[in-house]
C-alpha positions in Angstrom: 0.0 0.0 0.0 1.3 3.4 -0.9 -0.2 6.7 0.3 0.8 10.3 0.8 1.1 11.3 4.4 1.8 15.0 5.2 5.3 15.7 3.9 6.2 12.3 2.6 5.1 9.3 0.6 4.4 6.2 2.8 4.8 2.6 1.6 3.3 0.1 4.1 4.2 -3.6 3.8 2.8 -6.3 6.0 4.3 -9.8 5.5 2.4 -12.8 6.9 3.8 -15.9 8.5 7.3 -17.1 9.1 9.7 -14.7 7.3 12.1 -17.1 5.6 13.9 -17.1 2.2 10.6 -17.8 0.4 8.4 -15.1 2.1 11.4 -12.8 2.2 11.8 -13.1 -1.6 8.2 -12.0 -2.0 8.8 -9.1 0.4 11.8 -8.1 -1.7 9.7 -8.1 -4.9 7.2 -5.8 -3.2 10.0 -3.4 -2.2 11.5 -3.5 -5.7 8.1 -2.3 -7.0 8.1 0.8 -4.9 9.1 3.8 -7.0 9.0 6.9 -4.8 8.1 10.3 -6.3 9.1 12.3 -3.2 10.7 11.7 0.2 9.4 8.3 1.3 9.2 6.1 4.4 8.8 2.4 4.0 7.1 0.8 7.0 7.4 -3.0 7.3 4.8 -4.1 9.8 5.8 -7.5 11.3 2.7 -7.9 13.4 1.8 -11.1 11.7 5.3 -12.6 11.6 5.8 -15.0 14.5 9.4 -15.9 13.5 12.2 -15.0 11.2 15.3 -16.8 10.0 18.5 -15.8 8.2 16.8 -15.7 4.8 14.2 -13.3 6.2 16.8 -11.1 7.8 18.8 -11.1 4.5 15.6 -9.9 2.7 15.2 -7.1 5.2 18.8 -6.0 4.8 18.4 -6.0 1.0 15.3 -3.9 1.4 17.2 -1.5 3.7 19.9 -1.1 1.1 17.3 -0.6 -1.7 15.4 2.0 0.4 18.6 3.9 1.0 19.5 3.7 -2.7 16.2 5.3 -3.5 16.6 8.0 -0.9 14.0 6.5 1.4 13.9 5.4 5.0 12.9 2.0 6.1 11.3 1.4 9.5 10.2 -1.8 11.1 7.3 -2.1 13.6 5.2 -4.4 15.7 7.9 -7.1 16.4 6.8 -10.0 18.6 9.2 -10.9 21.4 10.8 -13.8 19.5 11.5 -11.7 16.4 12.7 -8.8 18.5 15.2 -11.2 20.2 16.6 -12.2 16.8 17.1 -8.5 16.0 18.9 -8.0 19.3 21.1 -11.1 19.0 22.2 -10.2 15.5 22.5 -6.5 16.6 20.3 -5.5 13.7 18.3 -3.5 16.2 21.2 -1.0 15.9 20.8 -0.8 12.1 17.1 -0.7 11.6 14.7 1.9 13.0 12.3 -0.2 15.1 9.0 1.1 16.4 6.4 -0.3 18.7 3.6 0.4 16.3 3.0 1.6 12.7 1.5 4.8 14.2 4.9 5.6 15.9 6.8 4.9 12.7 4.4 7.1 10.6 4.8 9.9 13.1 8.5 10.2 12.0 7.4 11.1 8.4 8.0 14.8 9.0 11.7 14.1 9.6 12.0 13.4 5.8 11.6 17.0 5.0 15.1 17.6 6.5 16.7 14.7 4.7 17.7 11.3 6.2 18.2 11.8 9.9 20.9 9.2 10.5 24.1 8.1 8.9 24.4 5.0 6.7 26.3 2.1 8.1 29.3 1.5 5.9 28.0 -1.9 4.6 24.7 -0.3 3.6 26.3 1.8 0.9 27.3 -1.3 -1.2 
């Protein structure tokens, strides 16, 4: 789903089920289809994702790189405790913007008018 929200374009993605290489590939295809026309925030709502494996994490990292390449921000929200633990163990919670709810993520849309508010990790520039 893609909508205009205040000062930015918003793309909202909500994968379902275990986020693995198969579902992650589908999510990557959805992200590849996003062609922003103005500053954009991609919100990936993981409310219906009870678990994630390395294939799912790889898809999110690929999406993060793609978003940055397209001058967009990528935020993740609604992580269940098991998925949040995976992000903490892999230290990806320091890479991704993670919010408790999609409302909290969308509230940051106004930050886009001033450009991206945080520096790229070195590996994300590849």
